[in-house]
C-alpha positions as CSV (number, residue, x, y, z in Angstrom):
1,M,-0.4,-2.2,-6.0
2,G,2.2,-2.9,-3.3
3,V,2.5,0.4,-1.4
4,T,6.0,1.6,-0.5
5,K,6.7,0.9,3.2
6,L,3.0,0.7,4.1
7,W,3.4,-2.2,6.5
8,T,6.1,-0.3,8.4
9,L,3.8,2.7,8.8
10,L,1.0,0.5,10.1
11,T,3.2,-1.4,12.6
12,D,1.7,0.4,15.7
13,T,-1.9,-0.4,14.5
14,C,-1.2,-4.1,14.0
15,Q,-2.4,-6.8,16.3
16,H,0.5,-9.2,16.2
17,D,0.4,-13.0,16.7
18,L,-3.4,-13.2,16.8
19,P,-4.4,-16.9,17.3
20,V,-6.0,-18.4,14.2
21,S,-8.4,-20.2,16.6
22,S,-9.9,-16.8,17.5
23,L,-11.3,-16.5,14.0
24,H,-13.6,-19.5,14.6
25,G,-16.9,-19.2,12.8
26,Q,-15.7,-16.5,10.4
27,T,-15.5,-16.6,6.6
28,I,-12.2,-15.3,5.2
29,A,-11.3,-14.5,1.6
30,V,-7.9,-15.7,0.6
31,D,-5.7,-14.0,-2.1
32,L,-4.5,-17.3,-3.7
33,S,-1.7,-15.6,-5.7
34,S,-0.3,-14.2,-2.4
35,W,-0.3,-17.6,-0.8
36,I,1.3,-19.2,-3.9
37,C,4.1,-16.7,-3.9
38,E,4.8,-17.4,-0.2
39,L,4.6,-21.2,-0.7
40,R,6.9,-21.0,-3.7
41,K,9.6,-19.3,-1.7
42,I,9.5,-22.3,0.7
43,Q,9.7,-24.7,-2.2
44,I,12.7,-22.9,-3.8
45,A,14.5,-23.0,-0.5
46,Q,13.9,-26.8,-0.1
47,T,13.9,-27.9,-3.8
48,I,11.1,-30.5,-3.3
49,P,8.8,-30.9,-6.3
50,N,5.3,-29.6,-5.8
51,L,6.0,-28.8,-2.2
52,Y,3.7,-25.8,-2.5
53,L,0.7,-28.1,-3.0
54,K,1.5,-30.0,0.1
55,N,1.9,-26.8,2.1
56,L,-1.3,-25.4,0.6
57,F,-3.1,-28.5,1.8
58,Y,-1.7,-28.2,5.4
59,R,-2.4,-24.4,5.5
60,T,-5.9,-24.8,4.3
61,T,-6.9,-27.7,6.5
62,Y,-5.4,-25.9,9.5
63,F,-7.9,-23.1,9.1
64,M,-10.7,-25.6,8.4
65,K,-10.1,-27.6,11.6
66,H,-10.6,-24.3,13.5
67,G,-14.0,-23.8,12.0
68,I,-13.0,-21.1,9.6
69,K,-14.6,-21.0,6.1
70,L,-12.2,-20.0,3.3
71,V,-13.1,-18.5,-0.1
72,F,-10.1,-18.5,-2.5
73,V,-9.8,-15.8,-5.2
74,E,-7.5,-16.1,-8.2
75,D,-5.9,-13.3,-10.2
76,G,-7.4,-12.3,-13.5
77,T,-5.8,-10.0,-16.1
78,A,-3.5,-7.4,-14.7
79,P,-4.3,-3.7,-15.5
80,E,-2.3,-2.2,-18.3
81,I,-1.0,0.5,-16.0
82,K,0.6,-2.2,-13.8
83,K,2.9,-3.6,-16.6
84,A,6.0,-1.7,-15.4
85,A,5.7,-3.0,-11.9
86,L,5.2,-6.6,-13.1
87,A,8.3,-6.3,-15.4
88,Y,10.3,-5.1,-12.4
89,R,9.2,-8.0,-10.3
90,N,9.9,-10.6,-13.0
91,K,13.6,-9.6,-13.0
92,N,13.9,-11.8,-9.9
93,R,12.3,-15.1,-11.1
94,E,13.5,-17.0,-8.0
95,T,10.9,-15.4,-5.8
96,S,8.5,-14.0,-8.5
97,L,6.3,-15.6,-11.1
98,D,5.1,-14.1,-14.3
99,R,1.3,-14.3,-15.0
100,I,1.7,-17.4,-17.2
101,G,3.6,-19.3,-14.6
102,L,1.2,-18.2,-11.9
103,K,-1.8,-19.3,-14.0
104,S,-0.3,-22.8,-14.4
105,I,0.3,-23.2,-10.7
106,S,-3.1,-21.7,-9.8
107,E,-4.8,-24.4,-11.9
108,K,-3.1,-27.1,-9.8
109,C,-4.0,-25.3,-6.6
110,R,-7.6,-24.9,-7.8
111,E,-7.9,-28.6,-8.4
112,L,-6.7,-29.3,-4.9
113,L,-9.1,-26.8,-3.3
114,N,-12.1,-28.1,-5.3
115,N,-11.3,-31.6,-4.0
116,L,-11.5,-30.2,-0.5
117,G,-14.9,-28.7,-1.3
118,L,-13.7,-25.1,-1.2
119,P,-14.9,-22.3,-3.5
120,C,-12.3,-20.8,-5.8
121,I,-13.4,-17.6,-7.6
122,Q,-11.8,-16.2,-10.7
123,S,-11.4,-12.4,-10.5
124,V,-11.6,-10.3,-13.6
125,G,-8.6,-8.2,-12.4
126,E,-6.5,-8.3,-9.2
127,A,-7.5,-11.0,-6.6
128,E,-6.9,-8.7,-3.6
129,A,-9.3,-6.2,-5.2
130,L,-12.1,-8.7,-5.3
131,C,-11.2,-9.9,-1.8
132,A,-11.5,-6.4,-0.5
133,Q,-14.7,-5.7,-2.3
134,I,-16.5,-8.7,-0.8
135,N,-15.1,-7.9,2.6
136,H,-16.3,-4.3,2.3
137,A,-19.7,-5.6,1.3
138,G,-19.9,-7.8,4.4
139,V,-19.9,-11.1,2.4
140,V,-16.7,-12.2,4.2
141,D,-15.2,-11.2,7.6
142,G,-11.7,-10.5,6.5
143,V,-9.0,-11.0,3.9
144,L,-5.9,-13.2,4.0
145,T,-3.2,-11.6,1.9
146,S,0.3,-10.1,2.0
147,D,-0.7,-7.3,-0.4
148,G,-1.4,-4.0,1.4
149,D,-3.5,-3.0,-1.6
150,A,-6.4,-4.8,-0.1
151,L,-6.8,-1.9,2.5
152,L,-6.8,0.6,-0.3
153,Y,-9.4,-1.4,-2.3
154,G,-11.7,-1.2,0.7
155,A,-10.9,-4.2,2.9
156,K,-12.0,-3.8,6.6
157,K,-9.7,-6.4,8.0
158,V,-6.5,-7.8,6.6
159,Y,-4.6,-10.9,7.9
160,R,-1.0,-11.6,6.9
161,N,2.1,-13.3,8.1
162,F,0.4,-16.7,8.9
163,K,2.8,-18.7,11.1
164,M,2.1,-22.4,10.9
165,N,4.3,-23.3,13.8
166,D,2.4,-21.3,16.4
167,G,-0.9,-20.9,14.5
168,T,-1.0,-17.1,14.5
169,V,-1.6,-14.2,12.0
170,D,-1.1,-10.5,12.1
171,C,-4.3,-8.5,11.9
172,Y,-4.7,-5.0,10.4
173,D,-8.1,-3.4,11.2
174,M,-9.1,-0.2,9.3
175,V,-11.0,0.9,12.5
176,E,-7.7,0.8,14.4
177,I,-5.8,2.5,11.6
178,E,-8.3,5.4,11.4
179,N,-8.3,5.8,15.2
180,K,-4.5,5.6,15.8
181,L,-3.1,7.1,12.6
182,K,-6.1,9.4,11.6
183,V,-5.9,8.0,8.1
184,D,-8.8,6.6,6.2
185,R,-8.9,4.6,3.0
186,R,-8.7,7.7,0.8
187,G,-5.7,8.9,2.8
188,L,-4.0,5.6,2.2
189,V,-4.7,5.9,-1.6
190,A,-3.2,9.4,-1.5
191,M,-0.1,8.1,0.3
192,A,0.3,5.4,-2.3
193,L,0.2,7.9,-5.1
194,L,2.8,10.1,-3.4
195,S,5.3,7.6,-2.1
196,G,5.0,4.9,-4.8
197,C,2.9,1.8,-5.6
198,D,2.5,-0.8,-8.4
199,Y,0.6,1.7,-10.5
200,D,3.3,4.4,-10.2
201,K,6.4,2.8,-8.7
202,D,8.4,5.9,-8.1
203,G,5.6,8.2,-6.9
204,V,6.5,11.9,-6.5
205,Q,10.2,12.7,-6.5
206,N,11.8,13.0,-3.0
207,V,8.5,12.0,-1.3
208,G,8.7,8.9,0.9
209,A,6.2,7.2,3.1
210,Q,6.8,9.6,6.0
211,K,6.4,12.8,4.0
212,A,3.3,11.4,2.3
213,Y,1.8,10.6,5.7
214,D,2.7,14.1,7.0
215,L,0.9,15.7,4.1
216,V,-2.2,13.5,4.6
217,Q,-2.2,14.4,8.3
218,L,-2.0,18.1,7.5
219,C,-4.9,17.9,5.0
220,T,-6.9,16.1,7.6
221,K,-6.3,18.8,10.2
222,L,-7.3,21.5,7.7
223,G,-10.5,19.5,6.9
224,V,-9.3,18.9,3.3
225,D,-9.7,15.5,1.6
226,P,-6.1,14.6,0.7
227,L,-7.0,12.6,-2.4
228,N,-9.2,15.5,-3.8
229,R,-6.3,17.8,-3.0
230,I,-3.9,15.7,-5.1
231,M,-6.4,15.3,-7.9
232,T,-6.7,19.1,-8.2
233,W,-3.0,19.9,-8.4
234,R,-3.0,19.8,-12.2
235,T,-5.5,22.7,-12.3
236,N,-4.5,24.5,-9.2
237,S,-3.6,28.1,-10.2
238,E,-1.9,28.7,-6.8
239,L,0.6,25.9,-7.5
240,K,1.3,27.4,-11.0
241,T,2.1,30.7,-9.4
242,L,4.5,29.1,-6.9
243,Q,6.2,27.2,-9.7
244,K,6.8,30.5,-11.6
245,V,8.2,32.1,-8.5
246,K,10.5,29.0,-8.0
247,E,11.7,29.1,-11.6
248,S,12.2,32.9,-11.8
249,P,15.8,34.2,-11.2
250,Q,16.1,35.7,-7.7
251,K,17.6,39.2,-7.8
252,K,20.2,39.7,-5.1
253,P,19.7,42.8,-2.9
254,S,22.1,45.7,-3.7
255,H,24.8,46.9,-1.3
256,C,26.2,50.3,-0.7
257,I,29.6,50.5,-2.4
258,V,31.0,52.6,0.5
259,C,29.8,50.9,3.7
260,K,28.8,47.5,2.1
261,H,25.4,47.6,4.0
262,L,22.2,46.7,2.2
263,V,20.9,49.7,0.2
264,T,17.7,49.7,2.1
265,K,19.5,50.0,5.4
266,F,21.7,52.7,4.1
267,K,18.7,54.7,3.0
268,Q,17.2,54.4,6.5
269,F,20.5,55.7,7.9
270,L,20.4,58.7,5.6
271,Q,16.8,59.4,6.5
272,K,17.6,59.3,10.3
273,K,20.6,61.5,9.8
274,S,18.6,64.0,7.8
275,A,15.9,64.1,10.5
276,L,18.5,64.9,13.2
277,T,20.0,67.8,11.3
């Protein structure tokens, strides 16, 4: 569920260029599909057969030599509601894989990872969702993915933008996000529904990431759960009344045919004049 401009909004909460070596002793869940897409982009640029497997080997062993345990998670069946988003992505086949192509490459990657003695788990649905679930449950210490959905699914820490040259990643911590932006997981889900995501690409008309964030902030200040507020819109009688007011024709105020003032002001003038006489 790629969320529209989520990473831009979270920029100030990000710990940029965190040394991978600082994750020593931790167990990290890796969204394999996310890594495959990143590695495929490199291969397309260099046109070397199976380069993604070579780069996967180097990436994986880099983490391993720093004492980091990796648990890889593969995508399962995409939810029906996500079909529109997948179709949109597949228009650009140079940087995007359909599920059949992804499955084929995942099988080769799994064989490599098994030979390295690393666990590779098959998710029923989205890989980032399972990564987030086991991170939320405390089974792993964080999630490696480029998909911001992981935070909405409940991940506590997300690492992305791994740079092999300097051995760093960017870290997004939900504690920091809540402290600095005053937005929790439910607030992020509300923003995704408003501004657009893989499950509803367009979101609400004319509502971008900033407007969605502003609404969540307002709800928080008022002590209202933003997600509950959105979910009750359909049955909110107050909104129905406002919609009727918006759709009803607005009657223009009448003007005096003599002095051209508004009739109300003209009546006030006559009342004052009558009082003086």
